[in-house]
Each structure stands twice: as structure tokens, then as C-alpha cells.
N, C-alpha and C positions, 0 to 999 in steps of 0.2 A: 535650292540646294547648291553649295559651292563645291566646286571639285578642285582637288589639288592639281596644280600643273607640275608634272615632273619632267625635268630636263634630261636628256641622255648625258651620261658622265663622260663618255668618250665621243664626243662630236668629231666630224671630219676635221675641224680645225684644230682641235686638240691632238688628234692623231697625226696631223701633218707636224705640228711643233715637237711632238714627242719623236717622230721620225727624224726630223732634222736634227735634234739633240743627240740622238743615238748615232747619227753619222759622223759626229765630231769626236776626236781624240784628244785627250790631254797629253802635254800641256797646251792649253788654249792660248791662241795668240789672236792678233788683230783680225785674221782672216776668218778664224772660226767664230769670233764674236759677230763680225759683220754678217756671216751666213746665218747665224741664230737670230740676229736682230731682225734682218730682212723677213723671215718668216714670222717671229713672234710679234712684231709690231704690226704686221699687216693683219693678224688673226686674233689679237688679243681681245678686242672688244666684241668679238663673236663669241667668246668663251662665258659659260656660266660661271658662278662664285667658286665652286668646287675646281673646276677646271682651270681657272685663275690661280688658285691657291696651289694647284699641283704643278702648274707651269712655273710658278715661282720657285719651286724646288729645284727645276732645272736651272734656273738663274743662280741659285745658291750653289749647285754643284759646279756650274761654269766659274762662279767666282773662286770656289776652292781649288780649281785645277788651274787657275790662270798661271801662264808663264811668267808673267810680270803683274804684280798686284796693282800696279798703277793704270793697268787697263780697265780696272772694275768700273769706273764711272762711264765708260764707253758702252756698257751693257744697257740696253733698253729696260728702263724701270728703276734703275740704280741711280740713287742720288748721291 
């Protein structure tokens, strides 16, 4: 018998990323990007698929609130 493995949606890593993002205020500059990157990059590989998708929404919001659009490539995961 196979048992489905269900991962928690809000792991401690995701909660830490969420808390970090919520502590930032737009317009986002290099300081906010650096703080977010430090947290996001260190925890990204611990997240399950759904948590990664939701964390990427934080990245999208960061991009939308940038003080200078030229800073977007400095956000972890943005090409």
C-alpha cells in the first residue's frame, strides 16, 4: 500500500521568508533586496513546490514595488 506524503504548506522556512518580506516597505531599494535575498536564498531549497510558488509571488511584489527597476536583476532568482 502506498501512502501519500503530504508536506506542510507553511514550513518554518516559508514562514521566515514571509515574515522577512512583510517587514519590508516599498519602495524597495538595494537594502530591502539584500535583506530579502539573504533570507530567501538560504531557505529556498528547503521549501516544497507550493511554498516556492508562493515565495515567488513575494519576488513579483518586490519587483512591482522597486524604487528603480534596474535593481530587479539583483533579486535572487530573477534573470
